MILO-679142 format. One record per residue: x, y, z of N, C-alpha, C in turn; residue in one letter. Coordinates in steps of 0.05 Angstrom, whole numbers, padded with zeros to 5 digits, always signed. Example, Ala and Ser with C-alpha at 12.3 -4.5 7.8 and 13.67 -1.06 7.14 Angstrom:
# residues 2
+00264-00114+00156+00246-00090+00156+00264-00066+00156a/+00257-00045+00142+00273-00021+00143+00258+00001+00157s/
//
This chain:
# residues 309
+00631-03427+00322+00646-03442+00303+00658-03423+00282m/+00684-03426+00276+00696-03409+00256+00686-03415+00228r/+00688-03395+00211+00677-03398+00184+00691-03421+00169a/+00678-03432+00150+00689-03454+00134+00715-03446+00121r/+00717-03421+00111+00742-03412+00098+00765-03413+00117s/+00760-03409+00143+00781-03410+00163+00791-03439+00165s/+00773-03458+00165+00781-03486+00166+00798-03493+00142v/+00790-03483+00118+00806-03489+00094+00833-03478+00097g/+00836-03454+00109+00862-03442+00112+00880-03458+00130f/+00868-03468+00152+00884-03484+00171+00893-03510+00158v/+00875-03522+00143+00883-03547+00130+00905-03543+00109l/+00904-03521+00094+00923-03517+00073+00917-03536+00050g/+00938-03542+00034+00935-03560+00012+00955-03583+00014l/+00946-03606+00004+00965-03628+00002+00973-03630-00028l/+00996-03617-00034+01005-03616-00062+01022-03641-00068l/+01017-03651-00092+01030-03676-00099+01046-03673-00125l/+01061-03693-00132+01076-03693-00156+01057-03695-00180s/+01068-03693-00204+01051-03693-00228+01034-03719-00230n/+01044-03740-00219+01030-03766-00220+01006-03766-00201a/+01004-03746-00183+00983-03746-00163+00969-03719-00165w/+00945-03717-00175+00931-03691-00176+00924-03682-00148p/+00925-03655-00144+00919-03644-00117+00891-03652-00109a/+00888-03664-00085+00862-03673-00076+00845-03652-00064p/+00819-03656-00064+00801-03638-00050+00799-03646-00021a/+00786-03629-00005+00781-03636+00023+00759-03656+00025f/+00760-03673+00045+00738-03690+00051+00716-03673+00064g/+00692-03683+00064+00670-03667+00075+00674-03663+00105q/+00663-03641+00115+00665-03635+00143+00639-03643+00157e/+00641-03654+00180+00618-03661+00196+00619-03644+00221r/+00598-03629+00227+00598-03611+00250+00576-03620+00269q/+00585-03628+00293+00567-03637+00314+00578-03627+00341e/+00561-03613+00356+00568-03604+00383+00593-03587+00382s/+00596-03569+00362+00619-03552+00361+00644-03565+00351g/+00642-03588+00338+00666-03602+00328+00664-03604+00297v/+00685-03597+00283+00687-03600+00254+00709-03619+00247a/+00703-03639+00230+00722-03659+00222+00725-03658+00192v/+00749-03658+00182+00754-03658+00153+00780-03674+00148s/+00784-03681+00122+00807-03697+00116+00816-03692+00087w/+00841-03697+00082+00853-03696+00055+00871-03720+00051i/+00872-03731+00026+00854-03724+00004+00825-03732+00009p/+00807-03720-00006+00779-03726-00002+00773-03755-00006e/+00785-03766-00027+00781-03795-00034+00809-03808-00035k/+00819-03816-00012+00846-03828-00011+00847-03855-00025p/+00871-03864-00031+00876-03889-00044+00891-03908-00026e/+00891-03933-00034+00907-03953-00019+00936-03944-00018q/+00948-03945+00006+00976-03937+00010+00979-03908+00017g/+00958-03892+00018+00960-03864+00026+00963-03861+00056d/+00972-03837+00064+00970-03828+00092+00951-03805+00092a/+00926-03810+00098+00906-03789+00099+00912-03770+00123m/+00907-03744+00119+00910-03725+00141+00882-03717+00151v/+00877-03723+00176+00851-03716+00188+00855-03691+00205v/+00837-03672+00202+00837-03647+00218+00812-03645+00234t/+00815-03638+00259+00792-03633+00277+00794-03605+00288v/+00772-03590+00287+00770-03564+00299+00748-03565+00320e/+00754-03555+00344+00735-03557+00365+00735-03531+00382a/+00711-03524+00391+00708-03500+00408+00712-03507+00437e/+00719-03488+00453+00721-03492+00482+00747-03505+00490g/+00748-03512+00515+00772-03525+00527+00772-03554+00521s/+00793-03564+00508+00795-03592+00499+00818-03605+00514v/+00813-03629+00526+00833-03644+00539+00849-03661+00520s/+00835-03675+00502+00848-03691+00482+00829-03698+00459k/+00840-03706+00437+00825-03715+00413+00833-03743+00407v/+00813-03760+00403+00817-03788+00396+00804-03794+00369e/+00813-03815+00356+00801-03823+00331+00808-03851+00323g/+00794-03862+00303+00800-03889+00293+00792-03891+00264r/+00810-03904+00248+00805-03907+00220+00820-03932+00210f/+00806-03950+00198+00818-03976+00188+00836-03989+00208i/+00824-03996+00231+00837-04012+00251+00862-03999+00264d/+00863-03972+00264+00884-03958+00277+00873-03935+00294r/+00882-03933+00319+00876-03909+00335+00893-03886+00325d/+00881-03864+00319+00895-03841+00308+00909-03825+00331l/+00933-03815+00325+00948-03799+00344+00946-03770+00336i/+00930-03754+00350+00926-03726+00343+00947-03709+00357f/+00956-03688+00342+00975-03668+00353+00963-03641+00348f/+00968-03621+00366+00957-03594+00362+00969-03581+00338p/+00952-03565+00324+00961-03550+00301+00948-03522+00301w/+00957-03506+00320+00946-03480+00324+00922-03481+00343g/+00912-03458+00349+00890-03455+00369+00865-03469+00359e/+00855-03488+00375+00830-03501+00369+00831-03521+00347g/+00855-03529+00338+00858-03547+00315+00877-03570+00322s/+00871-03594+00313+00887-03618+00317+00888-03633+00290w/+00911-03647+00286+00914-03663+00262+00925-03691+00269k/+00920-03710+00250+00931-03737+00253+00935-03749+00226a/+00955-03767+00224+00959-03782+00200+00943-03809+00203f/+00929-03816+00182+00914-03841+00182+00925-03859+00161a/+00943-03879+00168+00956-03896+00148+00937-03916+00137p/+00938-03919+00110+00920-03937+00096+00936-03960+00084i/+00931-03985+00090+00947-04007+00079+00944-04009+00049p/+00964-04020+00036+00963-04024+00007+00941-04044-00001v/+00935-04062+00017+00914-04082+00011+00887-04076+00024g/+00883-04051+00033+00858-04045+00047+00834-04049+00029a/+00812-04057+00041+00787-04060+00026+00777-04032+00018r/+00770-04029-00007+00761-04003-00017+00731-04000-00012t/+00722-03976-00019+00694-03969-00014+00692-03950+00010g/+00668-03947+00020+00663-03929+00043+00673-03941+00069e/+00691-03926+00082+00703-03935+00107+00697-03915+00129r/+00690-03924+00153+00682-03906+00174+00706-03892+00187p/+00703-03867+00193+00722-03850+00208+00708-03840+00233l/+00719-03845+00256+00707-03837+00282+00726-03819+00296t/+00716-03796+00306+00732-03777+00321+00717-03770+00347v/+00731-03770+00369+00720-03763+00395+00736-03740+00408t/+00723-03719+00415+00736-03696+00429+00728-03697+00458v/+00748-03697+00475+00744-03698+00504+00750-03671+00516v/+00730-03659+00530+00734-03633+00542+00749-03634+00568s/+00759-03611+00578+00773-03611+00604+00755-03620+00626q/+00729-03617+00623+00710-03625+00644+00703-03655+00642e/+00713-03668+00621+00708-03697+00618+00686-03704+00599g/+00673-03684+00588+00652-03689+00568+00663-03700+00542g/+00648-03716+00528+00657-03728+00503+00638-03722+00481r/+00649-03713+00458+00633-03707+00434+00644-03723+00411s/+00627-03741+00400+00636-03759+00379+00625-03752+00352q/+00642-03753+00332+00634-03748+00304+00640-03772+00287s/+00622-03779+00269+00627-03801+00251+00624-03792+00223r/+00640-03803+00205+00640-03796+00177+00646-03821+00161a/+00641-03820+00135+00647-03842+00117+00666-03832+00096s/+00689-03846+00093+00710-03838+00075+00710-03857+00051v/+00709-03846+00027+00709-03862+00002+00738-03870-00005a/+00745-03895+00000+00772-03905-00005+00773-03918-00033l/+00792-03908-00049+00794-03917-00076+00817-03937-00080l/+00815-03954-00100+00838-03973-00105+00860-03958-00119p/+00885-03968-00116+00908-03957-00131+00918-03978-00150h/+00925-03969-00174+00935-03988-00194+00965-03991-00191d/+00974-04010-00174+01002-04014-00169+01015-04028-00192f/+01040-04020-00198+01055-04032-00220+01066-04059-00213q/+01075-04073-00234+01089-04099-00230+01116-04098-00245e/+01136-04111-00234+01162-04111-00247+01177-04137-00239t/+01197-04144-00257+01214-04167-00252+01243-04157-00250e/+01257-04167-00230+01285-04158-00225+01303-04182-00222l/+01329-04178-00229+01350-04198-00225+01369-04188-00204r/+01374-04204-00184+01392-04197-00163+01411-04220-00157v/+01431-04216-00141+01450-04237-00133+01434-04260-00120d/+01438-04284-00130+01423-04308-00119+01424-04311-00089p/+01445-04301-00076+01447-04304-00047+01425-04288-00032r/+01412-04270-00046+01390-04255-00034+01363-04269-00039f/+01364-04290-00055+01340-04306-00059+01341-04330-00041i/+01363-04343-00040+01367-04366-00022+01393-04360-00006k/+01390-04347+00017+01413-04339+00033+01429-04363+00042p/+01455-04361+00042+01472-04383+00053+01465-04389+00082p/+01468-04413+00091+01461-04421+00118+01475-04404+00139e/+01500-04396+00133+01515-04381+00153+01504-04353+00157e/+01488-04343+00137+01477-04316+00139+01450-04315+00154e/+01438-04339+00159+01411-04339+00171+01410-04327+00199r/+01430-04333+00216+01430-04320+00243+01431-04289+00240p/+01447-04279+00221+01448-04250+00217+01421-04239+00209r/+01407-04253+00191+01381-04244+00182+01361-04243+00205i/+01363-04263+00223+01345-04263+00246+01351-04240+00265r/+01377-04234+00268+01385-04211+00285+01375-04185+00273r/+01378-04183+00247+01368-04159+00233+01339-04154+00239d/+01323-04175+00236+01294-04172+00240+01288-04164+00269r/+01303-04175+00288+01299-04167+00316+01306-04138+00320q/+01328-04129+00309+01336-04101+00312+01315-04082+00300m/+01304-04090+00277+01284-04073+00265+01259-04072+00282i/+01250-04095+00292+01227-04095+00310+01231-04077+00334r/+01255-04078+00346+01260-04062+00369+01261-04032+00362e/+01272-04026+00338+01273-03998+00330+01245-03985+00327a/+01226-04001+00317+01199-03991+00312+01181-03994+00337f/+01191-04008+00358+01173-04014+00380+01167-03990+00397a/+01186-03971+00399+01182-03948+00416+01187-03922+00400v/+01169-03902+00405+01172-03877+00391+01168-03854+00411s/+01181-03832+00406+01178-03809+00424+01149-03800+00425k/+01140-03794+00450+01113-03786+00454+01110-03756+00450d/+01120-03746+00428+01119-03718+00420+01124-03715+00391e/+01115-03694+00379+01120-03689+00351+01147-03677+00347r/+01166-03692+00335+01193-03681+00330+01194-03668+00302l/+01178-03678+00283+01181-03668+00255+01169-03640+00252w/+01178-03628+00230+01167-03602+00222+01166-03600+00192r/+01151-03581+00182+01149-03577+00154+01168-03555+00145l/+01176-03555+00119+01170-03575+00099+01188-03599+00101p/+01178-03622+00091+01195-03646+00088+01215-03641+00066f/+01240-03650+00069+01262-03645+00051+01266-03669+00033v/+01269-03665+00007+01275-03687-00012+01302-03698-00005r/+01304-03725-00001+01329-03736+00009+01353-03736-00010p/+01347-03738-00036+01368-03738-00057+01358-03722-00081v/+01376-03716-00099+01369-03701-00123+01359-03718-00146e/+01365-03744-00145+01358-03762-00167+01328-03766-00172g/+01322-03774-00196+01294-03779-00203+01284-03804-00190r/+01257-03806-00188+01245-03831-00178+01248-03853-00199r/+01256-03876-00190+01260-03899-00209+01240-03922-00204t/+01229-03923-00180+01210-03944-00174+01190-03933-00154s/+01164-03934-00160+01144-03923-00143+01136-03941-00120p/+01121-03930-00101+01112-03944-00078+01091-03966-00086f/+01093-03989-00072+01072-04009-00076+01076-04028-00099g/+01098-04025-00114+01102-04042-00138+01104-04072-00129t/+01091-04089-00145+01094-04118-00140+01118-04127-00155r/+01137-04139-00140+01162-04147-00152+01166-04177-00152r/+01179-04187-00173+01188-04214-00174+01218-04215-00178t/+01232-04228-00159+01261-04229-00160+01270-04256-00172f/+01286-04254-00193+01297-04278-00206+01276-04299-00213n/+01252-04289-00219+01230-04307-00226+01220-04324-00204g/+01229-04320-00179+01221-04337-00157+01207-04323-00134e/+01220-04303-00123+01210-04290-00099+01192-04266-00106i/+01169-04266-00094+01150-04243-00099+01148-04227-00073r/+01149-04201-00077+01147-04183-00054+01134-04157-00062s/+01128-04141-00043+01116-04114-00048+01137-04093-00041r/+01140-04073-00058+01159-04052-00053+01147-04031-00035h/+01155-04031-00010+01142-04013+00010+01158-03987+00014m/+01165-03975-00008+01179-03950-00007+01181-03939-00035g/+01198-03918-00039+01203-03906-00065+01233-03906-00069v/+01241-03914-00093+01270-03913-00101+01277-03888-00116d/+01300-03877-00110+01310-03853-00124+01337-03860-00136f/+01342-03851-00160+01367-03855-00174+01389-03839-00160d/+01414-03849-00161+01436-03835-00149+01462-03848-00156g/+01484-03833-00153+01510-03844-00157+01523-03850-00130r/+01540-03871-00128+01553-03876-00103+01567-03852-00092p/+01561-03845-00067+01574-03822-00054+01556-03797-00054g/+01534-03797-00070+01516-03774-00069+01504-03771-00041d/+01502-03746-00031+01492-03743-00004+01463-03750-00001p/+01455-03760+00023+01428-03766+00030+01420-03749+00054i/+01397-03736+00052+01388-03718+00073+01364-03729+00088k/+01363-03723+00114+01339-03730+00130+01315-03714+00121a/+01292-03727+00119+01268-03713+00110+01260-03691+00129l/+01263-03696+00155+01254-03676+00174+01268-03682+00201t/+01262-03667+00221+01275-03670+00247+01267-03697+00260d/+01286-03708+00275+01280-03734+00288+01303-03744+00303g/+01301-03769+00312+01323-03782+00327+01329-03809+00314e/+01355-03814+00310+01363-03839+00297+01359-03862+00317v/+01345-03883+00308+01339-03906+00325+01353-03932+00315v/+01363-03931+00291+01378-03954+00280+01396-03944+00258l/+01422-03952+00259+01441-03946+00239+01460-03970+00236a/+01454-03987+00216+01467-04013+00216+01468-04024+00187h/+01487-04043+00184+01489-04057+00158+01472-04082+00159d/+01449-04081+00145+01430-04103+00145+01433-04120+00121l/+01426-04146+00123+01431-04165+00101+01416-04156+00076y/+01390-04152+00078+01374-04146+00054+01375-04116+00047y/+01373-04099+00067+01371-04070+00062+01398-04056+00060a/+01419-04071+00065+01446-04059+00064+01449-04039+00087g/+01469-04021+00084+01473-04001+00105+01448-03982+00106r/+01437-03980+00130+01411-03967+00132+01410-03949+00156s/+01392-03929+00154+01387-03910+00176+01357-03909+00180v/+01349-03912+00206+01320-03909+00214+01318-03885+00232f/+01299-03867+00227+01295-03843+00243+01267-03842+00253i/+01265-03837+00280+01239-03834+00293+01232-03804+00293d/+01208-03797+00284+01199-03769+00283+01177-03764+00304h/+01173-03783+00321+01153-03780+00342+01126-03790+00335g/+01110-03799+00355+01083-03808+00350+01082-03831+00330h/+01102-03848+00330+01104-03871+00312+01104-03864+00282h/+01117-03842+00276+01124-03835+00248+01154-03839+00245l/+01161-03857+00226+01189-03864+00221+01195-03860+00191f/+01221-03853+00185+01230-03855+00158+01254-03874+00158t/+01258-03889+00136+01280-03907+00133+01294-03902+00107v/+01321-03907+00107+01338-03901+00084+01356-03925+00080y/+01353-03939+00057+01367-03964+00052+01389-03962+00031f/+01408-03981+00031+01428-03987+00011+01450-03966+00010h/+01456-03953+00033+01476-03932+00034+01504-03943+00030l/+01522-03926+00020+01551-03932+00020+01562-03926+00048t/+01556-03902+00058+01566-03894+00084+01543-03885+00102d/+01545-03891+00128+01526-03881+00148+01541-03860+00164i/+01529-03836+00166+01543-03813+00178+01529-03803+00203e/+01512-03820+00215+01498-03813+00240+01500-03837+00258v/+01493-03833+00284+01494-03854+00304+01467-03856+00318e/+01462-03880+00329+01437-03884+00344+01436-03865+00368v/+01413-03852+00372+01410-03833+00393+01415-03804+00385g/+01426-03801+00361+01433-03774+00351+01407-03759+00341e/+01404-03734+00349+01382-03718+00339+01391-03705+00313r/+01374-03707+00293+01380-03696+00266+01360-03675+00259v/+01367-03658+00241+01349-03637+00232+01342-03642+00203e/+01320-03630+00194+01312-03632+00166+01334-03622+00148a/+01340-03639+00128+01361-03631+00109+01389-03638+00117g/+01392-03649+00142+01419-03657+00151+01429-03681+00136q/+01454-03681+00129+01466-03704+00115+01468-03727+00135r/+01458-03751+00126+01458-03774+00144+01475-03797+00132i/+01482-03795+00106+01497-03816+00093+01500-03810+00064g/+01508-03831+00049+01512-03828+00020+01499-03851+00005t/+01491-03846-00019+01479-03866-00037+01498-03889-00042v/+01487-03913-00042+01504-03937-00047+01489-03959-00061g/+01500-03983-00061+01489-04006-00074+01492-04030-00055a/+01488-04026-00029+01492-04048-00010+01465-04063-00006t/+01467-04089+00001+01443-04105+00005+01432-04115-00022g/+01406-04121-00022+01393-04132-00046+01385-04110-00065r/+01402-04105-00085+01398-04084-00104+01406-04093-00132v/+01397-04077-00151+01405-04081-00179+01425-04059-00188t/+01429-04039-00171+01448-04018-00176+01446-03996-00155g/+01463-03976-00156+01462-03955-00135+01437-03939-00136p/+01425-03935-00112+01401-03919-00110+01394-03915-00080h/+01375-03898-00074+01365-03896-00047+01337-03907-00046l/+01332-03924-00027+01304-03933-00021+01295-03917+00003h/+01274-03902+00000+01262-03886+00021+01236-03898+00030l/+01232-03903+00056+01207-03913+00066+01196-03895+00088g/+01170-03893+00089+01156-03878+00110+01136-03897+00124v/+01139-03899+00150+01122-03917+00166+01106-03901+00187r/+01080-03905+00186+01062-03891+00204+01046-03911+00220v/+01051-03912+00246+01036-03930+00264+01036-03959+00254q/+01060-03968+00246+01063-03996+00238+01056-04002+00210g/+01050-03982+00194+01043-03986+00165+01060-03969+00147r/+01072-03982+00127+01087-03966+00107+01066-03953+00088y/+01071-03928+00083+01054-03912+00065+01071-03898+00044v/+01058-03887+00024+01071-03875+00002+01088-03850+00010n/+01114-03851+00009+01131-03828+00017+01125-03803+00001p/+01117-03806-00024+01113-03783-00041+01091-03765-00030e/+01073-03776-00014+01052-03760-00002+01064-03740+00018r/+01087-03747+00029+01100-03730+00049+01119-03709+00037f/+01131-03716+00015+01151-03698+00003+01139-03671-00006l/+01113-03671-00012+01100-03646-00020+01078-03638-00001e/+01080-03648+00024+01059-03642+00044+01060-03613+00052l/+01036-03600+00051+01034-03572+00059+01009-03569+00075s/+01011-03560+00100+00988-03556+00118+00987-03528+00128l/+00998-03509+00113+01000-03482+00124+01024-03480+00142g/+01028-03456+00154+01051-03452+00172+01049-03472+00195d/+01073-03483+00201+01075-03501+00224+01074-03485+00250d/+01053-03488+00266+01051-03470+00290+01071-03476+00311p/+01083-03499+00311+01103-03506+00332+01131-03498+00325r/+01139-03502+00300+01166-03496+00293+01169-03472+00275h/+01146-03462+00264+01148-03440+00246+01159-03449+00219g/+01162-03430+00201+01173-03437+00175+01202-03444+00177r/+01210-03465+00164+01238-03473+00165+01254-03459+00143k/+01278-03450+00149+01294-03437+00129+01302-03457+00108k/+01308-03448+00085+01316-03465+00063+01342-03481+00070d/+01343-03506+00061+01366-03522+00066+01382-03525+00041v/+01409-03521+00043+01426-03524+00019+01428-03553+00011d/
//
């Protein structure tokens, strides 16, 4: 088994914005030549925890499960695998079990179990005023809304069975954050919803960049989200960009980190021009800010990415 300091190097750091202190590593469990660790050490509701497994010998695959989701592990250098573990905003807090199974080339199975301390997050509340037609849509718009929902379901239904993304993730716009992830919202004093993304300030026409490499799976004008782009990054990791003025990519197009995909706008249900950024992992929206400062050391597959203008 490699030294503990080597494991720490492979994991790197998960650096966060000023609102999020840098987390420590979760404890490691070593059984039968398998080491399991995770960051942040004590994740919160809405986080995407990063689980790392290091194993000796020839490994066929790595499996895992956390909060009702099977984890999708991808190789990260020799003898190391990682997976994102999405945590719902309404997840029960306290000690939650994490299970990891390493399957050898010979078919042997080595299982490790750990307990993760899940903390509550203090989500904000806000009241917003929007066009009344987004509270009670006209009857003639209801078929469109149903079609939108079907298109979104189909976009998320299939994902590339490979890791398309690479580090570092690129900030999509220059504007400041105006609304955090998970905010409880009341529209026009009637409709209550949860904000499953992060809003960034912007002026109409400001460029929007893709967070990382991927393939466009939906580019359409949606009733509520306005002109939108959905990108598949493989292994059921998606990013979504709402309320655009212009869409500059097409379905099926491969995009690179930092590539311009559209411009900031005020289409759909909005109070003004901005970008709504969402990150969806295995069917759950998680806090995008966890990804914007994600650092796991050098990406062994793609190497360091050159700076993007």
